[in-house]
C-alpha positions as CSV (number, residue, x, y, z in Angstrom):
1,M,-56.8,33.8,5.6
2,K,-55.4,36.7,6.7
3,L,-57.8,37.6,9.1
4,I,-57.7,33.8,10.3
5,S,-53.6,33.6,10.2
6,A,-54.4,37.1,12.3
7,L,-56.7,35.7,14.9
8,R,-54.2,32.7,15.2
9,A,-51.5,35.0,16.2
10,S,-54.1,37.0,18.5
11,I,-54.3,33.5,20.3
12,G,-50.7,32.8,20.8
13,A,-49.8,36.3,21.9
14,L,-52.4,36.0,24.4
15,A,-51.5,32.7,25.9
16,L,-48.1,34.2,25.9
17,A,-49.2,37.1,28.1
18,A,-51.2,35.4,30.5
19,T,-49.0,32.4,31.2
20,A,-46.2,34.9,32.0
21,H,-48.2,36.9,34.1
22,A,-50.2,33.7,35.9
23,S,-45.7,32.7,36.8
24,A,-44.5,35.7,37.6
25,G,-41.8,35.5,39.8
26,P,-41.3,37.7,43.1
27,I,-40.9,41.0,43.6
28,L,-37.1,42.2,45.6
29,L,-37.6,45.3,47.7
30,V,-34.7,46.7,48.2
31,T,-33.0,49.7,49.6
32,D,-29.7,50.7,49.1
33,G,-28.5,47.9,48.0
34,I,-30.4,45.9,51.2
35,L,-33.2,43.5,50.6
36,T,-36.1,44.7,52.6
37,G,-38.3,41.8,51.9
38,A,-40.1,40.9,48.5
39,K,-43.8,41.0,46.6
40,N,-45.9,37.8,45.5
41,V,-43.4,34.9,47.1
42,S,-44.7,31.6,46.8
43,V,-45.2,28.9,49.6
44,Q,-47.4,25.6,48.9
45,G,-48.9,27.7,45.8
46,V,-50.4,30.5,48.5
47,L,-48.3,34.0,47.7
48,Y,-46.9,36.0,50.7
49,D,-45.1,39.3,50.5
50,V,-42.5,38.9,53.5
51,T,-40.8,41.5,55.8
52,F,-37.5,41.4,56.8
53,L,-37.5,42.5,60.4
54,D,-34.7,43.2,63.5
55,G,-35.9,43.9,67.1
56,K,-38.2,41.8,69.8
57,C,-40.5,39.5,68.3
58,S,-43.2,41.4,71.2
59,T,-42.3,44.6,69.6
60,L,-42.3,42.9,65.6
61,F,-45.7,40.4,66.0
62,T,-48.5,42.0,67.6
63,G,-47.8,40.9,70.5
64,C,-46.1,37.4,69.9
65,N,-48.1,35.6,72.6
66,A,-50.5,33.9,70.7
67,V,-50.4,31.6,67.1
68,S,-52.6,34.1,65.7
69,D,-50.0,36.0,66.0
70,F,-48.0,34.2,62.9
71,A,-48.8,33.7,59.3
72,F,-48.1,30.3,59.8
73,A,-49.6,28.0,63.0
74,T,-46.9,24.9,62.6
75,A,-43.9,24.0,62.3
76,T,-44.3,22.7,58.2
77,G,-45.7,25.3,57.3
78,A,-43.0,27.5,58.6
79,Q,-40.6,25.6,57.0
80,A,-42.5,25.5,53.9
81,A,-41.8,29.3,54.4
82,S,-37.7,29.9,55.0
83,L,-37.4,27.2,52.2
84,A,-39.5,29.6,50.2
85,L,-37.0,32.6,51.2
86,L,-34.0,30.9,49.3
87,D,-34.9,29.7,46.8
88,Q,-37.1,32.8,45.3
89,V,-36.0,35.7,47.5
90,F,-32.1,34.8,48.2
91,V,-31.1,35.0,44.8
92,N,-28.6,36.5,43.1
93,G,-29.3,38.6,40.1
94,S,-29.8,42.9,38.3
95,R,-30.9,43.9,41.9
96,G,-28.0,42.5,44.0
97,Q,-26.2,39.4,45.0
98,F,-28.6,38.4,48.2
99,D,-27.3,34.8,47.5
100,T,-23.4,35.2,48.1
101,R,-24.1,37.9,50.5
102,P,-25.8,37.5,53.3
103,Q,-24.6,41.0,55.0
104,N,-26.9,42.2,51.8
105,T,-30.2,41.9,53.3
106,L,-31.7,43.6,56.3
107,G,-30.9,42.9,60.0
108,C,-27.7,40.8,59.2
109,S,-24.3,42.5,59.1
110,D,-22.3,39.1,59.2
111,N,-20.8,38.1,55.6
112,G,-21.3,34.5,56.7
113,V,-24.6,34.0,57.4
114,C,-28.2,35.5,57.4
115,I,-30.6,33.1,59.4
116,S,-34.4,34.9,59.1
117,L,-36.8,33.4,61.5
118,V,-40.0,32.9,61.0
119,P,-42.0,32.0,63.9
120,Y,-45.0,30.2,64.3
121,G,-45.6,29.3,68.1
122,L,-44.9,29.6,71.8
123,N,-44.4,26.9,74.6
124,Q,-46.5,26.6,76.9
125,K,-45.3,28.9,79.3
126,G,-45.0,31.7,76.3
127,T,-41.2,31.8,77.0
128,T,-39.4,30.1,74.1
129,V,-40.6,31.2,70.6
130,W,-40.3,28.2,68.0
131,S,-39.3,29.7,64.5
132,A,-38.4,27.7,61.3
133,G,-34.7,29.8,60.2
134,A,-34.1,30.7,56.4
135,S,-29.9,29.7,56.6
136,N,-28.8,32.0,54.2
137,A,-24.7,31.1,53.6
138,H,-23.2,32.8,51.6
139,Q,-21.5,29.4,50.1
140,Q,-25.0,27.7,48.3
141,S,-24.2,24.7,49.8
142,G,-24.3,25.9,53.3
143,D,-28.0,27.2,52.9
144,A,-30.7,25.4,54.6
145,A,-33.8,25.9,56.7
146,S,-34.2,24.1,60.5
147,L,-36.5,24.6,63.3
148,I,-34.9,26.9,65.9
149,S,-36.1,28.3,69.2
150,Q,-35.1,31.0,70.6
151,N,-36.4,32.6,73.8
152,F,-38.9,35.6,74.0
153,S,-37.5,38.1,75.2
154,M,-34.3,37.5,72.6
155,D,-33.8,41.1,70.7
156,M,-32.7,40.5,67.4
157,A,-31.3,43.4,66.4
158,S,-28.4,42.7,68.6
159,L,-27.4,39.8,66.7
160,A,-25.2,39.9,63.5
161,S,-27.1,37.0,61.6
162,Y,-30.8,36.7,62.5
163,N,-33.3,38.4,62.2
164,F,-37.2,38.0,61.9
165,A,-39.2,37.6,58.5
166,K,-43.0,38.7,58.5
167,F,-45.2,36.8,56.2
168,E,-48.4,38.3,55.3
169,L,-50.9,37.2,52.3
170,S,-49.9,39.0,49.4
171,V,-52.6,42.0,47.6
172,A,-50.8,41.8,44.6
173,P,-52.5,41.8,41.2
174,A,-50.6,38.7,40.9
175,Q,-53.6,37.2,42.4
176,V,-56.2,38.5,40.5
177,A,-58.1,35.5,37.8
178,V,-56.1,36.0,34.7
179,P,-58.4,34.4,31.7
180,E,-57.1,30.9,30.9
181,P,-55.3,31.1,27.1
182,T,-58.6,28.2,26.1
183,S,-61.7,31.0,26.6
184,I,-59.7,33.7,25.2
185,A,-59.0,31.9,22.1
186,L,-62.6,30.4,21.7
187,V,-64.3,33.6,21.8
188,L,-61.9,35.1,19.4
189,L,-62.5,31.7,17.5
190,G,-65.9,32.8,17.9
191,I,-65.8,36.1,16.0
192,A,-63.2,34.2,13.5
193,G,-65.7,32.0,12.5
194,M,-68.7,34.5,12.5
195,T,-67.0,37.1,10.1
196,L,-66.3,34.3,7.8
197,A,-70.0,33.2,7.7
198,R,-70.7,37.0,6.7
199,R,-68.2,37.1,4.2
200,R,-69.4,33.7,2.6
201,K,-73.0,34.9,2.3
202,S,-71.9,38.5,0.5
């Protein structure tokens, strides 16, 4: 009976560990109190790493001259990424007040709002960059994700309340397959059954 109780406790612990690992949230990247990005941001079920950058689209996004330069190729995808920033990255917590203090995000010095642009395309002439913008206002009621167009040559470093959010597929350990708790439980129950069978024979 003691063996069975110990196995039940082990199964419960393993199930909790696997569940916690699978649902681990984003890891915020902070340098000297400034939010520079995050790892493991979930966008429509896919994990991305995001980096906040200041400068021109052409410098920051491999030329910024084709849809393939961006992590998202549609307005819907870019807007989902913007919502993920608002829900998972621009948050108040032990690492800092990144929701109510937008100026604590890299590239934003305006204490009213920080708008992180997620580019997804260009107009036919290549003169306009289409983006979704995550507007992180110091008041939560002002937070919003909307579609924004900007001039191709616009330098975000010259604007106090804008930056770019560069998304890349995450290669973090969180994406490594985790054995399902039920599989672990079946293996442990099998071992327990064999142990009990041996005890009964002896």
